[in-house]
TORKOL-4160 file (C-alpha; in steps of 0.2 Angstrom, whole numbers, padded with zeros to 4 digits, m for minus):
431
<pt num="1" X="m0050" Y="0063" Z="m0028"/>
<pt num="2" X="m0048" Y="0080" Z="m0022"/>
<pt num="3" X="m0041" Y="0082" Z="m0005"/>
<pt num="4" X="m0044" Y="0095" Z="0008"/>
<pt num="5" X="m0030" Y="0105" Z="0016"/>
<pt num="6" X="m0033" Y="0097" Z="0032"/>
<pt num="7" X="m0033" Y="0081" Z="0025"/>
<pt num="8" X="m0015" Y="0084" Z="0017"/>
<pt num="9" X="m0009" Y="0091" Z="0033"/>
<pt num="10" X="m0016" Y="0076" Z="0041"/>
<pt num="11" X="m0007" Y="0064" Z="0030"/>
<pt num="12" X="0009" Y="0074" Z="0029"/>
<pt num="13" X="0011" Y="0072" Z="0048"/>
<pt num="14" X="0007" Y="0055" Z="0049"/>
<pt num="15" X="0019" Y="0050" Z="0036"/>
<pt num="16" X="0031" Y="0060" Z="0043"/>
<pt num="17" X="0030" Y="0051" Z="0059"/>
<pt num="18" X="0029" Y="0034" Z="0052"/>
<pt num="19" X="0046" Y="0039" Z="0042"/>
<pt num="20" X="0053" Y="0043" Z="0058"/>
<pt num="21" X="0048" Y="0027" Z="0068"/>
<pt num="22" X="0055" Y="0019" Z="0052"/>
<pt num="23" X="0073" Y="0028" Z="0052"/>
<pt num="24" X="0074" Y="0027" Z="0071"/>
<pt num="25" X="0071" Y="0008" Z="0070"/>
<pt num="26" X="0083" Y="0006" Z="0056"/>
<pt num="27" X="0096" Y="0016" Z="0064"/>
<pt num="28" X="0095" Y="0007" Z="0080"/>
<pt num="29" X="0095" Y="m0010" Z="0073"/>
<pt num="30" X="0112" Y="m0005" Z="0063"/>
<pt num="31" X="0120" Y="0005" Z="0078"/>
<pt num="32" X="0113" Y="m0007" Z="0092"/>
<pt num="33" X="0106" Y="0008" Z="0102"/>
<pt num="34" X="0092" Y="0020" Z="0102"/>
<pt num="35" X="0096" Y="0034" Z="0090"/>
<pt num="36" X="0083" Y="0048" Z="0085"/>
<pt num="37" X="0083" Y="0050" Z="0066"/>
<pt num="38" X="0072" Y="0066" Z="0064"/>
<pt num="39" X="0080" Y="0081" Z="0057"/>
<pt num="40" X="0069" Y="0093" Z="0069"/>
<pt num="41" X="0068" Y="0089" Z="0087"/>
<pt num="42" X="0050" Y="0081" Z="0086"/>
<pt num="43" X="0047" Y="0064" Z="0080"/>
<pt num="44" X="0044" Y="0069" Z="0062"/>
<pt num="45" X="0055" Y="0066" Z="0047"/>
<pt num="46" X="0048" Y="0080" Z="0034"/>
<pt num="47" X="0055" Y="0072" Z="0019"/>
<pt num="48" X="0044" Y="0057" Z="0021"/>
<pt num="49" X="0029" Y="0068" Z="0023"/>
<pt num="50" X="0032" Y="0080" Z="0008"/>
<pt num="51" X="0036" Y="0064" Z="m0002"/>
<pt num="52" X="0020" Y="0055" Z="0003"/>
<pt num="53" X="0008" Y="0070" Z="m0001"/>
<pt num="54" X="0017" Y="0073" Z="m0016"/>
<pt num="55" X="0014" Y="0057" Z="m0025"/>
<pt num="56" X="m0004" Y="0056" Z="m0016"/>
<pt num="57" X="m0009" Y="0071" Z="m0026"/>
<pt num="58" X="0000" Y="0069" Z="m0042"/>
<pt num="59" X="0001" Y="0050" Z="m0044"/>
<pt num="60" X="m0017" Y="0045" Z="m0039"/>
<pt num="61" X="m0024" Y="0042" Z="m0058"/>
<pt num="62" X="m0010" Y="0028" Z="m0059"/>
<pt num="63" X="m0013" Y="0010" Z="m0055"/>
<pt num="64" X="m0004" Y="m0007" Z="m0055"/>
<pt num="65" X="0015" Y="m0007" Z="m0062"/>
<pt num="66" X="0013" Y="0011" Z="m0067"/>
<pt num="67" X="0010" Y="0017" Z="m0048"/>
<pt num="68" X="0024" Y="0007" Z="m0043"/>
<pt num="69" X="0036" Y="0015" Z="m0055"/>
<pt num="70" X="0028" Y="0031" Z="m0053"/>
<pt num="71" X="0031" Y="0031" Z="m0034"/>
<pt num="72" X="0049" Y="0023" Z="m0035"/>
<pt num="73" X="0054" Y="0037" Z="m0048"/>
<pt num="74" X="0047" Y="0052" Z="m0039"/>
<pt num="75" X="0053" Y="0045" Z="m0022"/>
<pt num="76" X="0070" Y="0043" Z="m0029"/>
<pt num="77" X="0072" Y="0059" Z="m0036"/>
<pt num="78" X="0066" Y="0067" Z="m0020"/>
<pt num="79" X="0079" Y="0059" Z="m0010"/>
<pt num="80" X="0092" Y="0063" Z="m0023"/>
<pt num="81" X="0086" Y="0082" Z="m0023"/>
<pt num="82" X="0085" Y="0083" Z="m0004"/>
<pt num="83" X="0103" Y="0076" Z="m0003"/>
<pt num="84" X="0110" Y="0087" Z="m0015"/>
<pt num="85" X="0101" Y="0102" Z="m0007"/>
<pt num="86" X="0107" Y="0098" Z="0010"/>
<pt num="87" X="0126" Y="0097" Z="0003"/>
<pt num="88" X="0123" Y="0112" Z="m0007"/>
<pt num="89" X="0117" Y="0123" Z="0008"/>
<pt num="90" X="0124" Y="0116" Z="0024"/>
<pt num="91" X="0140" Y="0108" Z="0015"/>
<pt num="92" X="0135" Y="0091" Z="0024"/>
<pt num="93" X="0130" Y="0072" Z="0019"/>
<pt num="94" X="0118" Y="0065" Z="0030"/>
<pt num="95" X="0117" Y="0048" Z="0022"/>
<pt num="96" X="0128" Y="0037" Z="0011"/>
<pt num="97" X="0124" Y="0023" Z="m0001"/>
<pt num="98" X="0141" Y="0022" Z="m0007"/>
<pt num="99" X="0143" Y="0004" Z="0000"/>
<pt num="100" X="0129" Y="m0002" Z="m0009"/>
<pt num="101" X="0129" Y="m0008" Z="m0029"/>
<pt num="102" X="0121" Y="0003" Z="m0042"/>
<pt num="103" X="0122" Y="0019" Z="m0032"/>
<pt num="104" X="0123" Y="0037" Z="m0038"/>
<pt num="105" X="0136" Y="0047" Z="m0029"/>
<pt num="106" X="0129" Y="0039" Z="m0013"/>
<pt num="107" X="0113" Y="0048" Z="m0013"/>
<pt num="108" X="0102" Y="0035" Z="m0021"/>
<pt num="109" X="0104" Y="0016" Z="m0024"/>
<pt num="110" X="0093" Y="0005" Z="m0033"/>
<pt num="111" X="0089" Y="m0006" Z="m0019"/>
<pt num="112" X="0081" Y="0009" Z="m0008"/>
<pt num="113" X="0073" Y="0015" Z="m0025"/>
<pt num="114" X="0063" Y="m0002" Z="m0026"/>
<pt num="115" X="0059" Y="m0001" Z="m0007"/>
<pt num="116" X="0052" Y="0017" Z="m0008"/>
<pt num="117" X="0043" Y="0011" Z="m0023"/>
<pt num="118" X="0035" Y="m0001" Z="m0012"/>
<pt num="119" X="0031" Y="0010" Z="0001"/>
<pt num="120" X="0023" Y="0023" Z="m0010"/>
<pt num="121" X="0012" Y="0010" Z="m0018"/>
<pt num="122" X="0006" Y="0004" Z="m0001"/>
<pt num="123" X="0003" Y="0021" Z="0005"/>
<pt num="124" X="m0007" Y="0028" Z="m0011"/>
<pt num="125" X="m0017" Y="0011" Z="m0012"/>
<pt num="126" X="m0021" Y="0008" Z="0005"/>
<pt num="127" X="m0013" Y="0018" Z="0018"/>
<pt num="128" X="m0021" Y="0034" Z="0014"/>
<pt num="129" X="m0039" Y="0026" Z="0014"/>
<pt num="130" X="m0034" Y="0019" Z="0031"/>
<pt num="131" X="m0028" Y="0037" Z="0038"/>
<pt num="132" X="m0042" Y="0047" Z="0031"/>
<pt num="133" X="m0055" Y="0036" Z="0039"/>
<pt num="134" X="m0047" Y="0038" Z="0056"/>
<pt num="135" X="m0046" Y="0055" Z="0053"/>
<pt num="136" X="m0066" Y="0056" Z="0047"/>
<pt num="137" X="m0068" Y="0047" Z="0065"/>
<pt num="138" X="m0063" Y="0063" Z="0074"/>
<pt num="139" X="m0076" Y="0077" Z="0077"/>
<pt num="140" X="m0072" Y="0090" Z="0064"/>
<pt num="141" X="m0069" Y="0104" Z="0075"/>
<pt num="142" X="m0057" Y="0093" Z="0087"/>
<pt num="143" X="m0047" Y="0087" Z="0071"/>
<pt num="144" X="m0045" Y="0103" Z="0064"/>
<pt num="145" X="m0038" Y="0110" Z="0081"/>
<pt num="146" X="m0028" Y="0096" Z="0082"/>
<pt num="147" X="m0018" Y="0100" Z="0065"/>
<pt num="148" X="m0016" Y="0118" Z="0069"/>
<pt num="149" X="m0008" Y="0114" Z="0086"/>
<pt num="150" X="0003" Y="0101" Z="0077"/>
<pt num="151" X="0007" Y="0114" Z="0063"/>
<pt num="152" X="0012" Y="0128" Z="0076"/>
<pt num="153" X="0023" Y="0116" Z="0086"/>
<pt num="154" X="0031" Y="0110" Z="0070"/>
<pt num="155" X="0034" Y="0127" Z="0062"/>
<pt num="156" X="0043" Y="0132" Z="0079"/>
<pt num="157" X="0054" Y="0117" Z="0079"/>
<pt num="158" X="0057" Y="0119" Z="0061"/>
<pt num="159" X="0063" Y="0137" Z="0064"/>
<pt num="160" X="0074" Y="0134" Z="0078"/>
<pt num="161" X="0082" Y="0119" Z="0071"/>
<pt num="162" X="0085" Y="0130" Z="0055"/>
<pt num="163" X="0094" Y="0143" Z="0064"/>
<pt num="164" X="0105" Y="0131" Z="0073"/>
<pt num="165" X="0110" Y="0122" Z="0057"/>
<pt num="166" X="0113" Y="0139" Z="0049"/>
<pt num="167" X="0125" Y="0142" Z="0063"/>
<pt num="168" X="0116" Y="0156" Z="0072"/>
<pt num="169" X="0113" Y="0148" Z="0089"/>
<pt num="170" X="0121" Y="0163" Z="0096"/>
<pt num="171" X="0104" Y="0172" Z="0095"/>
<pt num="172" X="0098" Y="0162" Z="0111"/>
<pt num="173" X="0091" Y="0176" Z="0120"/>
<pt num="174" X="0080" Y="0181" Z="0105"/>
<pt num="175" X="0073" Y="0164" Z="0103"/>
<pt num="176" X="0070" Y="0162" Z="0121"/>
<pt num="177" X="0061" Y="0180" Z="0121"/>
<pt num="178" X="0050" Y="0175" Z="0108"/>
<pt num="179" X="0046" Y="0158" Z="0116"/>
<pt num="180" X="0042" Y="0165" Z="0133"/>
<pt num="181" X="0022" Y="0166" Z="0128"/>
<pt num="182" X="0023" Y="0150" Z="0122"/>
<pt num="183" X="0031" Y="0142" Z="0137"/>
<pt num="184" X="0015" Y="0135" Z="0147"/>
<pt num="185" X="0010" Y="0125" Z="0132"/>
<pt num="186" X="0025" Y="0121" Z="0124"/>
<pt num="187" X="0036" Y="0116" Z="0140"/>
<pt num="188" X="0050" Y="0128" Z="0136"/>
<pt num="189" X="0051" Y="0119" Z="0118"/>
<pt num="190" X="0062" Y="0134" Z="0112"/>
<pt num="191" X="0076" Y="0131" Z="0125"/>
<pt num="192" X="0075" Y="0113" Z="0124"/>
<pt num="193" X="0077" Y="0114" Z="0105"/>
<pt num="194" X="0092" Y="0125" Z="0106"/>
<pt num="195" X="0100" Y="0113" Z="0119"/>
<pt num="196" X="0095" Y="0096" Z="0109"/>
<pt num="197" X="0095" Y="0100" Z="0091"/>
<pt num="198" X="0114" Y="0102" Z="0088"/>
<pt num="199" X="0120" Y="0087" Z="0098"/>
<pt num="200" X="0108" Y="0076" Z="0090"/>
<pt num="201" X="0111" Y="0080" Z="0071"/>
<pt num="202" X="0127" Y="0073" Z="0074"/>
<pt num="203" X="0123" Y="0060" Z="0083"/>
<pt num="204" X="0109" Y="0053" Z="0071"/>
<pt num="205" X="0121" Y="0057" Z="0057"/>
<pt num="206" X="0139" Y="0051" Z="0063"/>
<pt num="207" X="0145" Y="0050" Z="0047"/>
<pt num="208" X="0142" Y="0068" Z="0040"/>
<pt num="209" X="0156" Y="0075" Z="0032"/>
<pt num="210" X="0159" Y="0093" Z="0030"/>
<pt num="211" X="0161" Y="0099" Z="0012"/>
<pt num="212" X="0169" Y="0116" Z="0006"/>
<pt num="213" X="0161" Y="0126" Z="m0007"/>
<pt num="214" X="0172" Y="0135" Z="m0020"/>
<pt num="215" X="0171" Y="0154" Z="m0015"/>
<pt num="216" X="0164" Y="0165" Z="m0030"/>
<pt num="217" X="0177" Y="0176" Z="m0038"/>
<pt num="218" X="0178" Y="0195" Z="m0034"/>
<pt num="219" X="0172" Y="0207" Z="m0046"/>
<pt num="220" X="0163" Y="0193" Z="m0058"/>
<pt num="221" X="0144" Y="0193" Z="m0060"/>
<pt num="222" X="0136" Y="0178" Z="m0057"/>
<pt num="223" X="0151" Y="0166" Z="m0053"/>
<pt num="224" X="0149" Y="0149" Z="m0051"/>
<pt num="225" X="0130" Y="0142" Z="m0049"/>
<pt num="226" X="0122" Y="0156" Z="m0037"/>
<pt num="227" X="0105" Y="0164" Z="m0036"/>
<pt num="228" X="0110" Y="0176" Z="m0049"/>
<pt num="229" X="0116" Y="0164" Z="m0061"/>
<pt num="230" X="0101" Y="0154" Z="m0060"/>
<pt num="231" X="0088" Y="0168" Z="m0061"/>
<pt num="232" X="0097" Y="0174" Z="m0078"/>
<pt num="233" X="0096" Y="0155" Z="m0084"/>
<pt num="234" X="0078" Y="0153" Z="m0080"/>
<pt num="235" X="0075" Y="0168" Z="m0091"/>
<pt num="236" X="0087" Y="0162" Z="m0106"/>
<pt num="237" X="0079" Y="0144" Z="m0104"/>
<pt num="238" X="0061" Y="0151" Z="m0104"/>
<pt num="239" X="0065" Y="0161" Z="m0119"/>
<pt num="240" X="0074" Y="0147" Z="m0129"/>
<pt num="241" X="0061" Y="0133" Z="m0124"/>
<pt num="242" X="0047" Y="0145" Z="m0131"/>
<pt num="243" X="0058" Y="0147" Z="m0147"/>
<pt num="244" X="0061" Y="0128" Z="m0148"/>
<pt num="245" X="0043" Y="0123" Z="m0146"/>
<pt num="246" X="0037" Y="0136" Z="m0158"/>
<pt num="247" X="0049" Y="0131" Z="m0171"/>
<pt num="248" X="0045" Y="0113" Z="m0167"/>
<pt num="249" X="0027" Y="0115" Z="m0171"/>
<pt num="250" X="0031" Y="0125" Z="m0187"/>
<pt num="251" X="0040" Y="0111" Z="m0193"/>
<pt num="252" X="0029" Y="0097" Z="m0187"/>
<pt num="253" X="0011" Y="0104" Z="m0190"/>
<pt num="254" X="0015" Y="0118" Z="m0203"/>
<pt num="255" X="0008" Y="0131" Z="m0192"/>
<pt num="256" X="0015" Y="0146" Z="m0181"/>
<pt num="257" X="0008" Y="0142" Z="m0163"/>
<pt num="258" X="0011" Y="0152" Z="m0147"/>
<pt num="259" X="0020" Y="0141" Z="m0133"/>
<pt num="260" X="0022" Y="0154" Z="m0120"/>
<pt num="261" X="0017" Y="0151" Z="m0104"/>
<pt num="262" X="0012" Y="0169" Z="m0099"/>
<pt num="263" X="0003" Y="0183" Z="m0106"/>
<pt num="264" X="0018" Y="0195" Z="m0108"/>
<pt num="265" X="0033" Y="0188" Z="m0118"/>
<pt num="266" X="0039" Y="0173" Z="m0127"/>
<pt num="267" X="0043" Y="0164" Z="m0111"/>
<pt num="268" X="0039" Y="0145" Z="m0107"/>
<pt num="269" X="0040" Y="0143" Z="m0088"/>
<pt num="270" X="0041" Y="0124" Z="m0090"/>
<pt num="271" X="0058" Y="0126" Z="m0099"/>
<pt num="272" X="0064" Y="0140" Z="m0089"/>
<pt num="273" X="0062" Y="0131" Z="m0071"/>
<pt num="274" X="0069" Y="0115" Z="m0080"/>
<pt num="275" X="0085" Y="0123" Z="m0086"/>
<pt num="276" X="0088" Y="0132" Z="m0070"/>
<pt num="277" X="0083" Y="0118" Z="m0058"/>
<pt num="278" X="0094" Y="0105" Z="m0069"/>
<pt num="279" X="0108" Y="0118" Z="m0068"/>
<pt num="280" X="0106" Y="0119" Z="m0050"/>
<pt num="281" X="0106" Y="0100" Z="m0047"/>
<pt num="282" X="0118" Y="0093" Z="m0059"/>
<pt num="283" X="0130" Y="0106" Z="m0060"/>
<pt num="284" X="0144" Y="0096" Z="m0052"/>
<pt num="285" X="0140" Y="0084" Z="m0065"/>
<pt num="286" X="0142" Y="0096" Z="m0078"/>
<pt num="287" X="0158" Y="0087" Z="m0085"/>
<pt num="288" X="0151" Y="0069" Z="m0083"/>
<pt num="289" X="0149" Y="0057" Z="m0098"/>
<pt num="290" X="0135" Y="0060" Z="m0111"/>
<pt num="291" X="0127" Y="0044" Z="m0106"/>
<pt num="292" X="0126" Y="0049" Z="m0088"/>
<pt num="293" X="0118" Y="0066" Z="m0092"/>
<pt num="294" X="0106" Y="0058" Z="m0105"/>
<pt num="295" X="0099" Y="0045" Z="m0092"/>
<pt num="296" X="0098" Y="0058" Z="m0078"/>
<pt num="297" X="0091" Y="0071" Z="m0090"/>
<pt num="298" X="0078" Y="0057" Z="m0096"/>
<pt num="299" X="0071" Y="0053" Z="m0079"/>
<pt num="300" X="0072" Y="0069" Z="m0072"/>
<pt num="301" X="0063" Y="0077" Z="m0087"/>
<pt num="302" X="0049" Y="0065" Z="m0088"/>
<pt num="303" X="0045" Y="0067" Z="m0070"/>
<pt num="304" X="0047" Y="0085" Z="m0070"/>
<pt num="305" X="0034" Y="0087" Z="m0086"/>
<pt num="306" X="0022" Y="0074" Z="m0078"/>
<pt num="307" X="0022" Y="0084" Z="m0062"/>
<pt num="308" X="0019" Y="0100" Z="m0071"/>
<pt num="309" X="0005" Y="0091" Z="m0082"/>
<pt num="310" X="m0005" Y="0087" Z="m0064"/>
<pt num="311" X="m0001" Y="0104" Z="m0056"/>
<pt num="312" X="m0009" Y="0115" Z="m0071"/>
<pt num="313" X="m0023" Y="0103" Z="m0072"/>
<pt num="314" X="m0027" Y="0104" Z="m0053"/>
<pt num="315" X="m0024" Y="0123" Z="m0051"/>
<pt num="316" X="m0031" Y="0129" Z="m0068"/>
<pt num="317" X="m0043" Y="0114" Z="m0073"/>
<pt num="318" X="m0035" Y="0115" Z="m0090"/>
<pt num="319" X="m0023" Y="0103" Z="m0099"/>
<pt num="320" X="m0010" Y="0112" Z="m0109"/>
<pt num="321" X="m0002" Y="0097" Z="m0119"/>
<pt num="322" X="m0009" Y="0080" Z="m0122"/>
<pt num="323" X="0001" Y="0066" Z="m0128"/>
<pt num="324" X="m0012" Y="0052" Z="m0128"/>
<pt num="325" X="m0011" Y="0050" Z="m0149"/>
<pt num="326" X="0008" Y="0045" Z="m0146"/>
<pt num="327" X="0014" Y="0028" Z="m0142"/>
<pt num="328" X="0022" Y="0024" Z="m0126"/>
<pt num="329" X="0012" Y="0038" Z="m0116"/>
<pt num="330" X="0008" Y="0039" Z="m0099"/>
<pt num="331" X="m0010" Y="0047" Z="m0096"/>
<pt num="332" X="m0006" Y="0059" Z="m0111"/>
<pt num="333" X="0005" Y="0066" Z="m0099"/>
<pt num="334" X="0022" Y="0061" Z="m0103"/>
<pt num="335" X="0028" Y="0050" Z="m0118"/>
<pt num="336" X="0045" Y="0040" Z="m0119"/>
<pt num="337" X="0050" Y="0050" Z="m0136"/>
<pt num="338" X="0048" Y="0066" Z="m0127"/>
<pt num="339" X="0057" Y="0060" Z="m0111"/>
<pt num="340" X="0071" Y="0055" Z="m0122"/>
<pt num="341" X="0071" Y="0074" Z="m0129"/>
<pt num="342" X="0073" Y="0080" Z="m0112"/>
<pt num="343" X="0088" Y="0068" Z="m0110"/>
<pt num="344" X="0095" Y="0075" Z="m0126"/>
<pt num="345" X="0092" Y="0092" Z="m0120"/>
<pt num="346" X="0103" Y="0089" Z="m0104"/>
<pt num="347" X="0118" Y="0084" Z="m0114"/>
<pt num="348" X="0116" Y="0099" Z="m0127"/>
<pt num="349" X="0113" Y="0111" Z="m0113"/>
<pt num="350" X="0128" Y="0105" Z="m0102"/>
<pt num="351" X="0141" Y="0101" Z="m0116"/>
<pt num="352" X="0136" Y="0116" Z="m0128"/>
<pt num="353" X="0125" Y="0128" Z="m0123"/>
<pt num="354" X="0129" Y="0132" Z="m0104"/>
<pt num="355" X="0147" Y="0135" Z="m0105"/>
<pt num="356" X="0144" Y="0148" Z="m0119"/>
<pt num="357" X="0129" Y="0157" Z="m0110"/>
<pt num="358" X="0138" Y="0155" Z="m0093"/>
<pt num="359" X="0152" Y="0166" Z="m0100"/>
<pt num="360" X="0141" Y="0178" Z="m0108"/>
<pt num="361" X="0131" Y="0180" Z="m0092"/>
<pt num="362" X="0148" Y="0183" Z="m0081"/>
<pt num="363" X="0153" Y="0196" Z="m0092"/>
<pt num="364" X="0139" Y="0207" Z="m0086"/>
<pt num="365" X="0145" Y="0221" Z="m0075"/>
<pt num="366" X="0141" Y="0217" Z="m0058"/>
<pt num="367" X="0130" Y="0231" Z="m0052"/>
<pt num="368" X="0121" Y="0232" Z="m0070"/>
<pt num="369" X="0118" Y="0213" Z="m0068"/>
<pt num="370" X="0111" Y="0213" Z="m0050"/>
<pt num="371" X="0099" Y="0227" Z="m0056"/>
<pt num="372" X="0094" Y="0218" Z="m0072"/>
<pt num="373" X="0091" Y="0202" Z="m0061"/>
<pt num="374" X="0078" Y="0210" Z="m0050"/>
<pt num="375" X="0070" Y="0219" Z="m0062"/>
<pt num="376" X="0068" Y="0203" Z="m0073"/>
<pt num="377" X="0062" Y="0195" Z="m0058"/>
<pt num="378" X="0049" Y="0207" Z="m0052"/>
<pt num="379" X="0043" Y="0208" Z="m0070"/>
<pt num="380" X="0041" Y="0189" Z="m0072"/>
<pt num="381" X="0032" Y="0188" Z="m0054"/>
<pt num="382" X="0019" Y="0202" Z="m0060"/>
<pt num="383" X="0018" Y="0192" Z="m0077"/>
<pt num="384" X="0014" Y="0174" Z="m0069"/>
<pt num="385" X="0001" Y="0184" Z="m0058"/>
<pt num="386" X="m0007" Y="0192" Z="m0071"/>
<pt num="387" X="m0007" Y="0176" Z="m0082"/>
<pt num="388" X="m0015" Y="0167" Z="m0067"/>
<pt num="389" X="m0030" Y="0179" Z="m0067"/>
<pt num="390" X="m0031" Y="0179" Z="m0085"/>
<pt num="391" X="m0032" Y="0160" Z="m0085"/>
<pt num="392" X="m0045" Y="0161" Z="m0072"/>
<pt num="393" X="m0056" Y="0173" Z="m0079"/>
<pt num="394" X="m0055" Y="0162" Z="m0096"/>
<pt num="395" X="m0061" Y="0146" Z="m0087"/>
<pt num="396" X="m0075" Y="0156" Z="m0079"/>
<pt num="397" X="m0080" Y="0164" Z="m0096"/>
<pt num="398" X="m0081" Y="0146" Z="m0103"/>
<pt num="399" X="m0093" Y="0142" Z="m0089"/>
<pt num="400" X="m0103" Y="0157" Z="m0091"/>
<pt num="401" X="m0099" Y="0167" Z="m0075"/>
<pt num="402" X="m0100" Y="0185" Z="m0078"/>
<pt num="403" X="m0088" Y="0197" Z="m0072"/>
<pt num="404" X="m0093" Y="0206" Z="m0055"/>
<pt num="405" X="m0077" Y="0215" Z="m0048"/>
<pt num="406" X="m0067" Y="0227" Z="m0055"/>
<pt num="407" X="m0051" Y="0217" Z="m0058"/>
<pt num="408" X="m0062" Y="0204" Z="m0067"/>
<pt num="409" X="m0069" Y="0218" Z="m0078"/>
<pt num="410" X="m0051" Y="0224" Z="m0081"/>
<pt num="411" X="m0044" Y="0207" Z="m0084"/>
<pt num="412" X="m0060" Y="0204" Z="m0098"/>
<pt num="413" X="m0056" Y="0220" Z="m0107"/>
<pt num="414" X="m0038" Y="0217" Z="m0109"/>
<pt num="415" X="m0038" Y="0198" Z="m0111"/>
<pt num="416" X="m0054" Y="0193" Z="m0121"/>
<pt num="417" X="m0057" Y="0175" Z="m0127"/>
<pt num="418" X="m0049" Y="0179" Z="m0143"/>
<pt num="419" X="m0031" Y="0184" Z="m0136"/>
<pt num="420" X="m0032" Y="0169" Z="m0125"/>
<pt num="421" X="m0035" Y="0158" Z="m0137"/>
<pt num="422" X="m0019" Y="0165" Z="m0147"/>
<pt num="423" X="m0009" Y="0163" Z="m0131"/>
<pt num="424" X="m0014" Y="0146" Z="m0127"/>
<pt num="425" X="m0021" Y="0138" Z="m0142"/>
<pt num="426" X="m0018" Y="0120" Z="m0135"/>
<pt num="427" X="m0027" Y="0123" Z="m0118"/>
<pt num="428" X="m0042" Y="0111" Z="m0115"/>
<pt num="429" X="m0054" Y="0114" Z="m0101"/>
<pt num="430" X="m0055" Y="0098" Z="m0090"/>
<pt num="431" X="m0072" Y="0094" Z="m0083"/>
């Protein structure tokens, strides 16, 4: 089922509100008093909304126990990633399951994972139908206006909250001036946000603990695990991933086959984002045991590959890999053997490859390294944009749609079917 943008926005706000109610009730029962658990000032827990929309779009083809397990895995991953990102950028911990058994660093635990899986299953199975039915009862124009008003208020709320959490509340006058035109309909929401959010964050999360981050070494390019290091690791991972898959196809199938994700250069975006993302999320665990890294890599890698498969099919209408012929596969998108490969890759990366690669990246002169990073980043952005246009025209030509505009003719000239077939030999159009 394909959802419209308005339908997804409606689901996002509904589930964000339901999540806020759930968190608020839970906190009230635990602390014996009313506590607003929303991150932003409004009655919304955006993590619930984002996660609900994600599983709605990406897991709708699953059913039964597979739907439950999928929801449990993805909601758990979302909670863990959110916790790690909050600690990384704000140096705070907003929830802690350390007192519960079978927890991972206090961010996730088995009991809550089962609960999230059940809630996600109920949302996809029944909740979406009920909420969308209610939305369909509204006049279309009224429904669209309601969504845009809600989006506008939420964006203002999020912006102000982000400023405060970043420690920039001294810009009060600037935000008040920007909010003046909106005062009549927002009841001076800007000033109210600045007066209330900071106090309520610490009230809602009384156990938040400040965590200090290590300062980067002066005169060392890309020290630690910051922006420049992750960008360079993305390119290293994209190249090594393409090389690995090319050699694997040669050994197993006896043919040389392009495994690139883009039209210019041997780069696998799936591997690039996987390496950079895994490093960012698991950097603090890089010295953990092999078993821990293998288990986390298996689950994260499988979830990541599944999302990539659904994303490319929804966006490009094309399937780039299909494991239907392999045992223990899930919809042909992932299979148990390759999930284990992700786990092995995590161990090999952090124990063998990362220390070596990181050392060489940090040897690059600072000025040269920063310049090279931005050049590579601009190149890859252009590469991805051109690749998307080429894939779009490749799909349109397969459906007999002739080029009309200038860019379509240019793409057809430089990226004909023969060249696209060489770059993406496994691409299969989904009807």
